N, CA, C and O atoms as a Tripos MOL2 file, in Angstrom:
@<TRIPOS>MOLECULE
protein
  308   307    77     0     0
PROTEIN
NO_CHARGES

@<TRIPOS>ATOM
      1 N         -17.2950  -25.3610   23.8460 N.3       1 ASP1
      2 CA        -18.0970  -24.7120   24.9560 C.3       1 ASP1
      3 C         -18.8030  -23.5690   24.2220 C.2       1 ASP1
      4 O         -19.3030  -22.6980   24.9340 O.2       1 ASP1
      5 N         -18.9010  -23.4670   23.0230 N.am      2 GLY2
      6 CA        -19.6500  -22.5360   22.3180 C.3       2 GLY2
      7 C         -19.0760  -21.1540   22.0500 C.2       2 GLY2
      8 O         -19.7260  -20.2500   21.5240 O.2       2 GLY2
      9 N         -17.7510  -21.0490   22.4670 N.am      3 ARG3
     10 CA        -16.9320  -19.8740   22.0970 C.3       3 ARG3
     11 C         -16.6050  -19.9700   20.5660 C.2       3 ARG3
     12 O         -16.5330  -21.0270   19.9390 O.2       3 ARG3
     13 N         -16.4150  -18.6920   20.0480 N.am      4 VAL4
     14 CA        -16.0360  -18.5890   18.6340 C.3       4 VAL4
     15 C         -14.5210  -18.4760   18.6020 C.2       4 VAL4
     16 O         -13.9880  -17.6860   19.3810 O.2       4 VAL4
     17 N         -13.7690  -19.2110   17.7520 N.am      5 LEU5
     18 CA        -12.4270  -19.0740   17.6880 C.3       5 LEU5
     19 C         -12.1660  -18.4140   16.1930 C.2       5 LEU5
     20 O         -12.6120  -18.9070   15.1570 O.2       5 LEU5
     21 N         -11.4080  -17.2770   16.2590 N.am      6 THR6
     22 CA        -11.1150  -16.6140   14.8690 C.3       6 THR6
     23 C          -9.7560  -17.0860   14.5230 C.2       6 THR6
     24 O          -8.8590  -17.0970   15.3660 O.2       6 THR6
     25 N          -9.5820  -17.4770   13.2990 N.am      7 ILE7
     26 CA         -8.2200  -17.7900   12.7660 C.3       7 ILE7
     27 C          -7.9590  -16.9710   11.5020 C.2       7 ILE7
     28 O          -8.6660  -17.0630   10.4980 O.2       7 ILE7
     29 N          -6.8450  -16.1200   11.6180 N.am      8 LEU8
     30 CA         -6.5140  -15.2560   10.6050 C.3       8 LEU8
     31 C          -5.2680  -15.7570    9.9750 C.2       8 LEU8
     32 O          -4.2840  -16.1070   10.6280 O.2       8 LEU8
     33 N          -5.3520  -15.7780    8.6120 N.am      9 ASN9
     34 CA         -3.9960  -16.3340    7.9050 C.3       9 ASN9
     35 C          -3.5390  -15.1520    7.0990 C.2       9 ASN9
     36 O          -4.3730  -14.5160    6.4540 O.2       9 ASN9
     37 N          -2.1760  -14.7900    7.0910 N.am     10 THR10
     38 CA         -1.8060  -13.6820    6.3730 C.3      10 THR10
     39 C          -0.5500  -14.0600    5.6390 C.2      10 THR10
     40 O           0.1550  -14.9950    6.0170 O.2      10 THR10
     41 N          -0.2740  -13.3130    4.5690 N.am     11 HIS11
     42 CA          1.0820  -13.3140    3.9010 C.3      11 HIS11
     43 C           1.5520  -11.9280    3.6140 C.2      11 HIS11
     44 O           1.2500  -11.2870    2.6070 O.2      11 HIS11
     45 N           2.3690  -11.4960    4.6510 N.am     12 LEU12
     46 CA          2.8530  -10.0030    4.5660 C.3      12 LEU12
     47 C           3.8310   -9.8030    3.4180 C.2      12 LEU12
     48 O           4.4090  -10.7580    2.9000 O.2      12 LEU12
     49 N           4.0140   -8.4840    3.0100 N.am     13 GLY13
     50 CA          4.7270   -8.1500    1.9240 C.3      13 GLY13
     51 C           6.1780   -8.2660    2.1370 C.2      13 GLY13
     52 O           6.6140   -8.7030    3.2010 O.2      13 GLY13
     53 N           6.9680   -7.8840    1.1450 N.am     14 LEU14
     54 CA          8.4600   -8.0540    1.1790 C.3      14 LEU14
     55 C           9.1250   -6.8820    1.7450 C.2      14 LEU14
     56 O          10.2490   -7.0390    2.2200 O.2      14 LEU14
     57 N           8.5960   -5.7660    1.7560 N.am     15 THR15
     58 CA          9.1690   -4.5400    2.2330 C.3      15 THR15
     59 C           8.4970   -4.2450    3.6710 C.2      15 THR15
     60 O           7.3530   -4.5940    3.9650 O.2      15 THR15
     61 N           9.3710   -3.5560    4.5130 N.am     16 ARG16
     62 CA          8.8500   -3.1610    5.8250 C.3      16 ARG16
     63 C           7.6770   -2.1980    5.7020 C.2      16 ARG16
     64 O           6.7220   -2.3200    6.4690 O.2      16 ARG16
     65 N           7.7030   -1.3140    4.8370 N.am     17 ALA17
     66 CA          6.5280   -0.3720    4.6520 C.3      17 ALA17
     67 C           5.2460   -1.1350    4.3200 C.2      17 ALA17
     68 O           4.1970   -0.8270    4.8850 O.2      17 ALA17
     69 N           5.2980   -2.1260    3.4150 N.am     18 ASP18
     70 CA          4.1650   -2.8680    3.0930 C.3      18 ASP18
     71 C           3.7030   -3.6630    4.2720 C.2      18 ASP18
     72 O           2.5100   -3.7270    4.5710 O.2      18 ASP18
     73 N           4.7420   -4.3300    5.0070 N.am     19 ARG19
     74 CA          4.2880   -5.2040    6.2740 C.3      19 ARG19
     75 C           3.6220   -4.2110    7.2240 C.2      19 ARG19
     76 O           2.5520   -4.4980    7.7610 O.2      19 ARG19
     77 N           4.2390   -3.0470    7.4410 N.am     20 MET20
     78 CA          3.5920   -2.2340    8.5350 C.3      20 MET20
     79 C           2.1970   -1.7200    8.2130 C.2      20 MET20
     80 O           1.3480   -1.5290    9.0830 O.2      20 MET20
     81 N           2.0050   -1.5040    6.8950 N.am     21 ALA21
     82 CA          0.6500   -1.1110    6.4470 C.3      21 ALA21
     83 C          -0.3400   -2.2230    6.5940 C.2      21 ALA21
     84 O          -1.4970   -2.0140    6.9580 O.2      21 ALA21
     85 N           0.1390   -3.4250    6.3000 N.am     22 GLN22
     86 CA         -0.6520   -4.7020    6.3750 C.3      22 GLN22
     87 C          -0.9750   -5.0140    7.8410 C.2      22 GLN22
     88 O          -2.0510   -5.5140    8.1680 O.2      22 GLN22
     89 N           0.0010   -4.7000    8.7170 N.am     23 ILE23
     90 CA         -0.2110   -4.8840   10.2200 C.3      23 ILE23
     91 C          -1.2270   -3.9280   10.7350 C.2      23 ILE23
     92 O          -2.0730   -4.2880   11.5530 O.2      23 ILE23
     93 N          -1.1550   -2.6580   10.2510 N.am     24 GLU24
     94 CA         -2.2780   -1.6960   10.5720 C.3      24 GLU24
     95 C          -3.6470   -2.4000   10.2310 C.2      24 GLU24
     96 O          -4.5270   -2.4660   11.0890 O.2      24 GLU24
     97 N          -3.7950   -2.8600    9.1280 N.am     25 GLY25
     98 CA         -4.9370   -3.5580    8.6440 C.3      25 GLY25
     99 C          -5.3850   -4.6330    9.6510 C.2      25 GLY25
    100 O          -6.5030   -4.6670   10.1650 O.2      25 GLY25
    101 N          -4.3730   -5.5190    9.8780 N.am     26 LEU26
    102 CA         -4.7880   -6.6050   10.9390 C.3      26 LEU26
    103 C          -5.2030   -6.0440   12.2360 C.2      26 LEU26
    104 O          -6.1320   -6.5420   12.8720 O.2      26 LEU26
    105 N          -4.5360   -5.0150   12.6450 N.am     27 GLU27
    106 CA         -5.0270   -4.4150   13.9290 C.3      27 GLU27
    107 C          -6.3270   -3.8750   13.8730 C.2      27 GLU27
    108 O          -6.9790   -3.8770   14.9170 O.2      27 GLU27
    109 N          -6.8750   -3.3640   12.7360 N.am     28 ARG28
    110 CA         -8.2610   -2.8250   12.5760 C.3      28 ARG28
    111 C          -9.2220   -4.1370   12.6910 C.2      28 ARG28
    112 O         -10.2940   -4.0860   13.2940 O.2      28 ARG28
    113 N          -8.7530   -5.2790   12.0760 N.am     29 VAL29
    114 CA         -9.5790   -6.4640   12.1040 C.3      29 VAL29
    115 C          -9.6600   -6.9690   13.6260 C.2      29 VAL29
    116 O         -10.7330   -7.2970   14.1310 O.2      29 VAL29
    117 N          -8.3710   -7.0080   14.3520 N.am     30 LEU30
    118 CA         -8.3670   -7.3860   15.7370 C.3      30 LEU30
    119 C          -9.3280   -6.5380   16.4750 C.2      30 LEU30
    120 O         -10.1190   -7.0820   17.2450 O.2      30 LEU30
    121 N          -9.3340   -5.1680   16.3000 N.am     31 ASP31
    122 CA        -10.3520   -4.2830   16.9690 C.3      31 ASP31
    123 C         -11.7590   -4.7490   17.0090 C.2      31 ASP31
    124 O         -12.5000   -4.4380   17.9410 O.2      31 ASP31
    125 N         -12.1540   -5.5140   15.9850 N.am     32 HIS32
    126 CA        -13.5410   -5.8560   15.8560 C.3      32 HIS32
    127 C         -13.7510   -7.3450   16.0710 C.2      32 HIS32
    128 O         -14.8300   -7.8660   15.7890 O.2      32 HIS32
    129 N         -12.6570   -8.0850   16.6020 N.am     33 THR33
    130 CA        -12.7930   -9.4810   16.8220 C.3      33 THR33
    131 C         -12.7820   -9.6460   18.3700 C.2      33 THR33
    132 O         -11.9950   -9.0850   19.1310 O.2      33 THR33
    133 N         -13.8270  -10.5460   18.7310 N.am     34 HIS34
    134 CA        -13.9460  -10.8200   20.0730 C.3      34 HIS34
    135 C         -13.6700  -12.4230   20.3710 C.2      34 HIS34
    136 O         -14.0140  -13.2980   19.5760 O.2      34 HIS34
    137 N         -13.0390  -12.6740   21.5580 N.am     35 GLY35
    138 CA        -12.8370  -14.0090   21.8920 C.3      35 GLY35
    139 C         -11.3560  -14.4630   21.2670 C.2      35 GLY35
    140 O         -10.6730  -13.6620   20.6280 O.2      35 GLY35
    141 N         -10.9760  -15.7020   21.4980 N.am     36 PRO36
    142 CA         -9.6420  -16.1550   21.0820 C.3      36 PRO36
    143 C          -9.3550  -15.9070   19.6750 C.2      36 PRO36
    144 O         -10.2720  -16.0160   18.8600 O.2      36 PRO36
    145 N          -8.1270  -15.5710   19.2870 N.am     37 VAL37
    146 CA         -7.6680  -15.4330   17.9850 C.3      37 VAL37
    147 C          -6.3380  -16.1090   17.6970 C.2      37 VAL37
    148 O          -5.4260  -16.0470   18.5230 O.2      37 VAL37
    149 N          -6.2070  -16.7610   16.5310 N.am     38 ILE38
    150 CA         -5.0130  -17.3450   16.1130 C.3      38 ILE38
    151 C          -4.5680  -16.6590   14.8330 C.2      38 ILE38
    152 O          -5.2700  -16.7220   13.8240 O.2      38 ILE38
    153 N          -3.4310  -16.0150   14.8560 N.am     39 LEU39
    154 CA         -2.8770  -15.3680   13.6550 C.3      39 LEU39
    155 C          -1.6260  -16.2550   13.2160 C.2      39 LEU39
    156 O          -0.7080  -16.5680   13.9740 O.2      39 LEU39
    157 N          -1.7270  -16.5870   11.9680 N.am     40 LEU40
    158 CA         -0.5930  -17.4600   11.4810 C.3      40 LEU40
    159 C          -0.3020  -16.9710    9.9580 C.2      40 LEU40
    160 O          -1.0510  -16.1750    9.3920 O.2      40 LEU40
    161 N           0.7080  -17.4500    9.4260 N.am     41 GLY41
    162 CA          1.0270  -17.1610    7.9520 C.3      41 GLY41
    163 C           2.4960  -16.9140    7.7920 C.2      41 GLY41
    164 O           3.3400  -17.2290    8.6310 O.2      41 GLY41
    165 N           2.7280  -16.3390    6.6710 N.am     42 ASP42
    166 CA          4.1830  -16.0000    6.2500 C.3      42 ASP42
    167 C           4.2750  -14.5030    6.5960 C.2      42 ASP42
    168 O           3.5860  -13.6690    6.0080 O.2      42 ASP42
    169 N           5.0850  -14.2150    7.4970 N.am     43 PHE43
    170 CA          5.2970  -12.6260    8.0220 C.3      43 PHE43
    171 C           6.4250  -12.0700    7.2220 C.2      43 PHE43
    172 O           6.6200  -10.8550    7.1970 O.2      43 PHE43
    173 N           7.1760  -12.9130    6.5670 N.am     44 ASN44
    174 CA          8.3350  -12.2800    5.7660 C.3      44 ASN44
    175 C           9.2810  -11.3500    6.5740 C.2      44 ASN44
    176 O           9.8320  -10.3870    6.0420 O.2      44 ASN44
    177 N           9.4420  -11.6730    7.8550 N.am     45 CYS45
    178 CA         10.4140  -10.9810    8.7380 C.3      45 CYS45
    179 C          10.8960  -11.8780    9.9840 C.2      45 CYS45
    180 O          10.2330  -12.8200   10.4190 O.2      45 CYS45
    181 N          11.9070  -11.5420   10.4060 N.am     46 PRO46
    182 CA         12.3520  -12.4650   11.5830 C.3      46 PRO46
    183 C          11.6460  -12.1140   12.7660 C.2      46 PRO46
    184 O          11.1410  -10.9960   12.8650 O.2      46 PRO46
    185 N          11.5450  -13.1280   13.8550 N.am     47 PRO47
    186 CA         10.7600  -12.9400   15.0580 C.3      47 PRO47
    187 C          11.1530  -11.7220   15.9110 C.2      47 PRO47
    188 O          10.4220  -11.3120   16.8120 O.2      47 PRO47
    189 N          12.3220  -11.1620   15.6020 N.am     48 THR48
    190 CA         12.6900  -10.0450   16.4600 C.3      48 THR48
    191 C          12.4740   -8.6970   15.8430 C.2      48 THR48
    192 O          12.9110   -7.6780   16.3780 O.2      48 THR48
    193 N          11.7420   -8.6860   14.6180 N.am     49 SER49
    194 CA         11.6700   -7.6020   13.8400 C.3      49 SER49
    195 C          10.5730   -6.5610   14.5730 C.2      49 SER49
    196 O           9.7440   -6.9210   15.4080 O.2      49 SER49
    197 N          10.7290   -5.3600   14.1370 N.am     50 ARG50
    198 CA          9.7600   -4.4170   14.6910 C.3      50 ARG50
    199 C           8.2560   -4.7350   14.2850 C.2      50 ARG50
    200 O           7.3260   -4.4300   15.0310 O.2      50 ARG50
    201 N           8.0970   -5.2730   13.2420 N.am     51 GLU51
    202 CA          6.7260   -5.7390   12.8340 C.3      51 GLU51
    203 C           6.1220   -6.8010   13.7700 C.2      51 GLU51
    204 O           4.9850   -6.6670   14.2210 O.2      51 GLU51
    205 N           6.9010   -7.8540   14.0540 N.am     52 ILE52
    206 CA          6.5140   -8.7950   15.0360 C.3      52 ILE52
    207 C           6.4040   -8.2770   16.4570 C.2      52 ILE52
    208 O           5.5070   -8.6890   17.1920 O.2      52 ILE52
    209 N           7.2390   -7.4400   16.8350 N.am     53 ARG53
    210 CA          7.1530   -6.8350   18.1720 C.3      53 ARG53
    211 C           5.7950   -6.0100   18.2960 C.2      53 ARG53
    212 O           5.1500   -5.9540   19.3430 O.2      53 ARG53
    213 N           5.4550   -5.4150   17.1810 N.am     54 ARG54
    214 CA          4.2110   -4.6400   17.1980 C.3      54 ARG54
    215 C           2.9470   -5.5730   17.4170 C.2      54 ARG54
    216 O           2.0280   -5.2700   18.1790 O.2      54 ARG54
    217 N           2.9940   -6.7210   16.6840 N.am     55 LEU55
    218 CA          1.8680   -7.6470   16.8250 C.3      55 LEU55
    219 C           1.9280   -8.2750   18.2030 C.2      55 LEU55
    220 O           0.8750   -8.5990   18.7510 O.2      55 LEU55
    221 N           3.1560   -8.4750   18.8270 N.am     56 LEU56
    222 CA          3.0750   -9.0040   20.1350 C.3      56 LEU56
    223 C           2.6700   -8.0780   21.2060 C.2      56 LEU56
    224 O           2.5810   -8.4880   22.3640 O.2      56 LEU56
    225 N           2.4190   -6.8480   20.8920 N.am     57 GLN57
    226 CA          1.8170   -5.8660   21.8880 C.3      57 GLN57
    227 C           0.3010   -6.2360   22.0060 C.2      57 GLN57
    228 O          -0.3630   -5.7900   22.9420 O.2      57 GLN57
    229 N          -0.2370   -7.0430   21.0650 N.am     58 ARG58
    230 CA         -1.6120   -7.3840   21.0950 C.3      58 ARG58
    231 C          -1.9300   -8.8610   21.2600 C.2      58 ARG58
    232 O          -2.9940   -9.2580   21.7350 O.2      58 ARG58
    233 N          -0.9080   -9.6860   20.8240 N.am     59 LEU59
    234 CA         -1.1000  -11.1210   20.7880 C.3      59 LEU59
    235 C          -0.0590  -11.8010   21.5540 C.2      59 LEU59
    236 O           0.9820  -11.2090   21.8350 O.2      59 LEU59
    237 N          -0.2590  -12.9130   21.8810 N.am     60 GLN60
    238 CA          0.7530  -13.7260   22.6030 C.3      60 GLN60
    239 C           1.3240  -14.8380   21.7020 C.2      60 GLN60
    240 O           0.5930  -15.6470   21.1320 O.2      60 GLN60
    241 N           2.7320  -14.8370   21.5970 N.am     61 ALA61
    242 CA          3.4320  -15.8300   20.8050 C.3      61 ALA61
    243 C           3.1890  -17.2810   21.4720 C.2      61 ALA61
    244 O           3.2250  -17.4620   22.6890 O.2      61 ALA61
    245 N           2.9550  -18.2100   20.5940 N.am     62 THR62
    246 CA          2.8010  -19.6030   20.9840 C.3      62 THR62
    247 C           4.2180  -20.3690   20.8080 C.2      62 THR62
    248 O           4.3120  -21.5510   21.1370 O.2      62 THR62
    249 N           5.2060  -19.7230   20.3310 N.am     63 SER63
    250 CA          6.5000  -20.3230   20.2090 C.3      63 SER63
    251 C           7.5210  -19.3600   20.2180 C.2      63 SER63
    252 O           7.3790  -18.3100   19.5920 O.2      63 SER63
    253 N           8.6280  -19.6280   20.9200 N.am     64 LEU64
    254 CA          9.7650  -18.6290   20.9560 C.3      64 LEU64
    255 C          10.7910  -18.9760   19.9310 C.2      64 LEU64
    256 O          11.7920  -18.2650   19.8430 O.2      64 LEU64
    257 N          10.6300  -20.0170   19.1410 N.am     65 VAL65
    258 CA         11.5100  -20.4670   18.1620 C.3      65 VAL65
    259 C          10.7060  -20.4610   16.7610 C.2      65 VAL65
    260 O           9.6700  -21.0960   16.5640 O.2      65 VAL65
    261 N          11.3490  -19.6520   15.8400 N.am     66 ALA66
    262 CA         10.8120  -19.7410   14.4880 C.3      66 ALA66
    263 C          11.4350  -20.6600   13.6720 C.2      66 ALA66
    264 O          12.6590  -20.6020   13.5530 O.2      66 ALA66
    265 N          10.6730  -21.6570   12.9810 N.am     67 PRO67
    266 CA         11.4650  -22.5660   12.0540 C.3      67 PRO67
    267 C          12.0790  -21.8630   10.8900 C.2      67 PRO67
    268 O          11.5850  -20.8600   10.3740 O.2      67 PRO67
    269 N          13.1980  -22.4480   10.5000 N.am     68 LYS68
    270 CA         13.8620  -21.8310    9.2850 C.3      68 LYS68
    271 C          13.0460  -22.3080    7.9970 C.2      68 LYS68
    272 O          12.8300  -23.4990    7.7730 O.2      68 LYS68
    273 N          12.6560  -21.3740    7.2570 N.am     69 THR69
    274 CA         11.9910  -21.7010    6.0310 C.3      69 THR69
    275 C          12.5330  -20.7690    4.9500 C.2      69 THR69
    276 O          12.8620  -19.6090    5.1990 O.2      69 THR69
    277 N          12.6160  -21.3430    3.6930 N.am     70 TRP70
    278 CA         13.0420  -20.5790    2.5640 C.3      70 TRP70
    279 C          12.8250  -21.5140    1.3400 C.2      70 TRP70
    280 O          12.9490  -22.7340    1.4480 O.2      70 TRP70
    281 N          12.5220  -20.9460    0.2580 N.am     71 PHE71
    282 CA         12.3380  -21.7430   -0.9100 C.3      71 PHE71
    283 C          13.5210  -22.4140   -1.3320 C.2      71 PHE71
    284 O          14.6190  -21.8820   -1.1620 O.2      71 PHE71
    285 N          13.4020  -23.5420   -1.8700 N.am     72 GLY72
    286 CA         14.5900  -24.4480   -2.4050 C.3      72 GLY72
    287 C          14.9290  -25.4630   -1.5640 C.2      72 GLY72
    288 O          14.1430  -25.8670   -0.7070 O.2      72 GLY72
    289 N          16.1850  -25.9850   -1.7440 N.am     73 SER73
    290 CA         16.5470  -27.1120   -0.9790 C.3      73 SER73
    291 C          17.5450  -26.8040    0.2330 C.2      73 SER73
    292 O          18.1000  -27.7130    0.8490 O.2      73 SER73
    293 N          17.7080  -25.5960    0.4930 N.am     74 PHE74
    294 CA         18.5470  -25.1290    1.5250 C.3      74 PHE74
    295 C          17.9900  -24.0450    2.3950 C.2      74 PHE74
    296 O          18.3930  -22.8860    2.3010 O.2      74 PHE74
    297 N          17.0310  -24.4320    3.2710 N.am     75 PRO75
    298 CA         16.3210  -23.3560    4.0930 C.3      75 PRO75
    299 C          17.2880  -22.8400    5.2440 C.2      75 PRO75
    300 O          17.6660  -23.6020    6.1340 O.2      75 PRO75
    301 N          17.6590  -21.5380    5.1810 N.am     76 VAL76
    302 CA         18.5040  -20.8990    6.0910 C.3      76 VAL76
    303 C          17.9050  -19.7250    6.6320 C.2      76 VAL76
    304 O          18.5260  -19.2020    7.5570 O.2      76 VAL76
    305 N          16.7870  -19.1650    6.2480 N.am     77 ARG77
    306 CA         16.2420  -18.0080    6.7960 C.3      77 ARG77
    307 C          14.7330  -18.2560    7.1700 C.2      77 ARG77
    308 O          14.0650  -17.3520    7.6710 O.2      77 ARG77
@<TRIPOS>BOND
     1     1     2 1
     2     2     3 1
     3     3     4 2
     4     3     5 am
     5     5     6 1
     6     6     7 1
     7     7     8 2
     8     7     9 am
     9     9    10 1
    10    10    11 1
    11    11    12 2
    12    11    13 am
    13    13    14 1
    14    14    15 1
    15    15    16 2
    16    15    17 am
    17    17    18 1
    18    18    19 1
    19    19    20 2
    20    19    21 am
    21    21    22 1
    22    22    23 1
    23    23    24 2
    24    23    25 am
    25    25    26 1
    26    26    27 1
    27    27    28 2
    28    27    29 am
    29    29    30 1
    30    30    31 1
    31    31    32 2
    32    31    33 am
    33    33    34 1
    34    34    35 1
    35    35    36 2
    36    35    37 am
    37    37    38 1
    38    38    39 1
    39    39    40 2
    40    39    41 am
    41    41    42 1
    42    42    43 1
    43    43    44 2
    44    43    45 am
    45    45    46 1
    46    46    47 1
    47    47    48 2
    48    47    49 am
    49    49    50 1
    50    50    51 1
    51    51    52 2
    52    51    53 am
    53    53    54 1
    54    54    55 1
    55    55    56 2
    56    55    57 am
    57    57    58 1
    58    58    59 1
    59    59    60 2
    60    59    61 am
    61    61    62 1
    62    62    63 1
    63    63    64 2
    64    63    65 am
    65    65    66 1
    66    66    67 1
    67    67    68 2
    68    67    69 am
    69    69    70 1
    70    70    71 1
    71    71    72 2
    72    71    73 am
    73    73    74 1
    74    74    75 1
    75    75    76 2
    76    75    77 am
    77    77    78 1
    78    78    79 1
    79    79    80 2
    80    79    81 am
    81    81    82 1
    82    82    83 1
    83    83    84 2
    84    83    85 am
    85    85    86 1
    86    86    87 1
    87    87    88 2
    88    87    89 am
    89    89    90 1
    90    90    91 1
    91    91    92 2
    92    91    93 am
    93    93    94 1
    94    94    95 1
    95    95    96 2
    96    95    97 am
    97    97    98 1
    98    98    99 1
    99    99   100 2
   100    99   101 am
   101   101   102 1
   102   102   103 1
   103   103   104 2
   104   103   105 am
   105   105   106 1
   106   106   107 1
   107   107   108 2
   108   107   109 am
   109   109   110 1
   110   110   111 1
   111   111   112 2
   112   111   113 am
   113   113   114 1
   114   114   115 1
   115   115   116 2
   116   115   117 am
   117   117   118 1
   118   118   119 1
   119   119   120 2
   120   119   121 am
   121   121   122 1
   122   122   123 1
   123   123   124 2
   124   123   125 am
   125   125   126 1
   126   126   127 1
   127   127   128 2
   128   127   129 am
   129   129   130 1
   130   130   131 1
   131   131   132 2
   132   131   133 am
   133   133   134 1
   134   134   135 1
   135   135   136 2
   136   135   137 am
   137   137   138 1
   138   138   139 1
   139   139   140 2
   140   139   141 am
   141   141   142 1
   142   142   143 1
   143   143   144 2
   144   143   145 am
   145   145   146 1
   146   146   147 1
   147   147   148 2
   148   147   149 am
   149   149   150 1
   150   150   151 1
   151   151   152 2
   152   151   153 am
   153   153   154 1
   154   154   155 1
   155   155   156 2
   156   155   157 am
   157   157   158 1
   158   158   159 1
   159   159   160 2
   160   159   161 am
   161   161   162 1
   162   162   163 1
   163   163   164 2
   164   163   165 am
   165   165   166 1
   166   166   167 1
   167   167   168 2
   168   167   169 am
   169   169   170 1
   170   170   171 1
   171   171   172 2
   172   171   173 am
   173   173   174 1
   174   174   175 1
   175   175   176 2
   176   175   177 am
   177   177   178 1
   178   178   179 1
   179   179   180 2
   180   179   181 am
   181   181   182 1
   182   182   183 1
   183   183   184 2
   184   183   185 am
   185   185   186 1
   186   186   187 1
   187   187   188 2
   188   187   189 am
   189   189   190 1
   190   190   191 1
   191   191   192 2
   192   191   193 am
   193   193   194 1
   194   194   195 1
   195   195   196 2
   196   195   197 am
   197   197   198 1
   198   198   199 1
   199   199   200 2
   200   199   201 am
   201   201   202 1
   202   202   203 1
   203   203   204 2
   204   203   205 am
   205   205   206 1
   206   206   207 1
   207   207   208 2
   208   207   209 am
   209   209   210 1
   210   210   211 1
   211   211   212 2
   212   211   213 am
   213   213   214 1
   214   214   215 1
   215   215   216 2
   216   215   217 am
   217   217   218 1
   218   218   219 1
   219   219   220 2
   220   219   221 am
   221   221   222 1
   222   222   223 1
   223   223   224 2
   224   223   225 am
   225   225   226 1
   226   226   227 1
   227   227   228 2
   228   227   229 am
   229   229   230 1
   230   230   231 1
   231   231   232 2
   232   231   233 am
   233   233   234 1
   234   234   235 1
   235   235   236 2
   236   235   237 am
   237   237   238 1
   238   238   239 1
   239   239   240 2
   240   239   241 am
   241   241   242 1
   242   242   243 1
   243   243   244 2
   244   243   245 am
   245   245   246 1
   246   246   247 1
   247   247   248 2
   248   247   249 am
   249   249   250 1
   250   250   251 1
   251   251   252 2
   252   251   253 am
   253   253   254 1
   254   254   255 1
   255   255   256 2
   256   255   257 am
   257   257   258 1
   258   258   259 1
   259   259   260 2
   260   259   261 am
   261   261   262 1
   262   262   263 1
   263   263   264 2
   264   263   265 am
   265   265   266 1
   266   266   267 1
   267   267   268 2
   268   267   269 am
   269   269   270 1
   270   270   271 1
   271   271   272 2
   272   271   273 am
   273   273   274 1
   274   274   275 1
   275   275   276 2
   276   275   277 am
   277   277   278 1
   278   278   279 1
   279   279   280 2
   280   279   281 am
   281   281   282 1
   282   282   283 1
   283   283   284 2
   284   283   285 am
   285   285   286 1
   286   286   287 1
   287   287   288 2
   288   287   289 am
   289   289   290 1
   290   290   291 1
   291   291   292 2
   292   291   293 am
   293   293   294 1
   294   294   295 1
   295   295   296 2
   296   295   297 am
   297   297   298 1
   298   298   299 1
   299   299   300 2
   300   299   301 am
   301   301   302 1
   302   302   303 1
   303   303   304 2
   304   303   305 am
   305   305   306 1
   306   306   307 1
   307   307   308 2
@<TRIPOS>SUBSTRUCTURE
     1 ASP1         2 RESIDUE 1 A ASP
     2 GLY2         6 RESIDUE 1 A GLY
     3 ARG3        10 RESIDUE 1 A ARG
     4 VAL4        14 RESIDUE 1 A VAL
     5 LEU5        18 RESIDUE 1 A LEU
     6 THR6        22 RESIDUE 1 A THR
     7 ILE7        26 RESIDUE 1 A ILE
     8 LEU8        30 RESIDUE 1 A LEU
     9 ASN9        34 RESIDUE 1 A ASN
    10 THR10       38 RESIDUE 1 A THR
    11 HIS11       42 RESIDUE 1 A HIS
    12 LEU12       46 RESIDUE 1 A LEU
    13 GLY13       50 RESIDUE 1 A GLY
    14 LEU14       54 RESIDUE 1 A LEU
    15 THR15       58 RESIDUE 1 A THR
    16 ARG16       62 RESIDUE 1 A ARG
    17 ALA17       66 RESIDUE 1 A ALA
    18 ASP18       70 RESIDUE 1 A ASP
    19 ARG19       74 RESIDUE 1 A ARG
    20 MET20       78 RESIDUE 1 A MET
    21 ALA21       82 RESIDUE 1 A ALA
    22 GLN22       86 RESIDUE 1 A GLN
    23 ILE23       90 RESIDUE 1 A ILE
    24 GLU24       94 RESIDUE 1 A GLU
    25 GLY25       98 RESIDUE 1 A GLY
    26 LEU26      102 RESIDUE 1 A LEU
    27 GLU27      106 RESIDUE 1 A GLU
    28 ARG28      110 RESIDUE 1 A ARG
    29 VAL29      114 RESIDUE 1 A VAL
    30 LEU30      118 RESIDUE 1 A LEU
    31 ASP31      122 RESIDUE 1 A ASP
    32 HIS32      126 RESIDUE 1 A HIS
    33 THR33      130 RESIDUE 1 A THR
    34 HIS34      134 RESIDUE 1 A HIS
    35 GLY35      138 RESIDUE 1 A GLY
    36 PRO36      142 RESIDUE 1 A PRO
    37 VAL37      146 RESIDUE 1 A VAL
    38 ILE38      150 RESIDUE 1 A ILE
    39 LEU39      154 RESIDUE 1 A LEU
    40 LEU40      158 RESIDUE 1 A LEU
    41 GLY41      162 RESIDUE 1 A GLY
    42 ASP42      166 RESIDUE 1 A ASP
    43 PHE43      170 RESIDUE 1 A PHE
    44 ASN44      174 RESIDUE 1 A ASN
    45 CYS45      178 RESIDUE 1 A CYS
    46 PRO46      182 RESIDUE 1 A PRO
    47 PRO47      186 RESIDUE 1 A PRO
    48 THR48      190 RESIDUE 1 A THR
    49 SER49      194 RESIDUE 1 A SER
    50 ARG50      198 RESIDUE 1 A ARG
    51 GLU51      202 RESIDUE 1 A GLU
    52 ILE52      206 RESIDUE 1 A ILE
    53 ARG53      210 RESIDUE 1 A ARG
    54 ARG54      214 RESIDUE 1 A ARG
    55 LEU55      218 RESIDUE 1 A LEU
    56 LEU56      222 RESIDUE 1 A LEU
    57 GLN57      226 RESIDUE 1 A GLN
    58 ARG58      230 RESIDUE 1 A ARG
    59 LEU59      234 RESIDUE 1 A LEU
    60 GLN60      238 RESIDUE 1 A GLN
    61 ALA61      242 RESIDUE 1 A ALA
    62 THR62      246 RESIDUE 1 A THR
    63 SER63      250 RESIDUE 1 A SER
    64 LEU64      254 RESIDUE 1 A LEU
    65 VAL65      258 RESIDUE 1 A VAL
    66 ALA66      262 RESIDUE 1 A ALA
    67 PRO67      266 RESIDUE 1 A PRO
    68 LYS68      270 RESIDUE 1 A LYS
    69 THR69      274 RESIDUE 1 A THR
    70 TRP70      278 RESIDUE 1 A TRP
    71 PHE71      282 RESIDUE 1 A PHE
    72 GLY72      286 RESIDUE 1 A GLY
    73 SER73      290 RESIDUE 1 A SER
    74 PHE74      294 RESIDUE 1 A PHE
    75 PRO75      298 RESIDUE 1 A PRO
    76 VAL76      302 RESIDUE 1 A VAL
    77 ARG77      306 RESIDUE 1 A ARG
């Protein structure tokens, strides 16, 4: 229908401080994005984390269940 869909892919850092700084950067991008947005990637934190809760203040989750992923042959986190 002519609308623009913005897709953002991220890989957040391993520390909370890094992730929060990166989320601030994502928020600045979102401030200048119009229309529907899909944010995806490796967030390196659980869905109940402060970082995800902050993102959910601006975005809507498409799934309430996060798949378990982890490197190796035994994905448990």
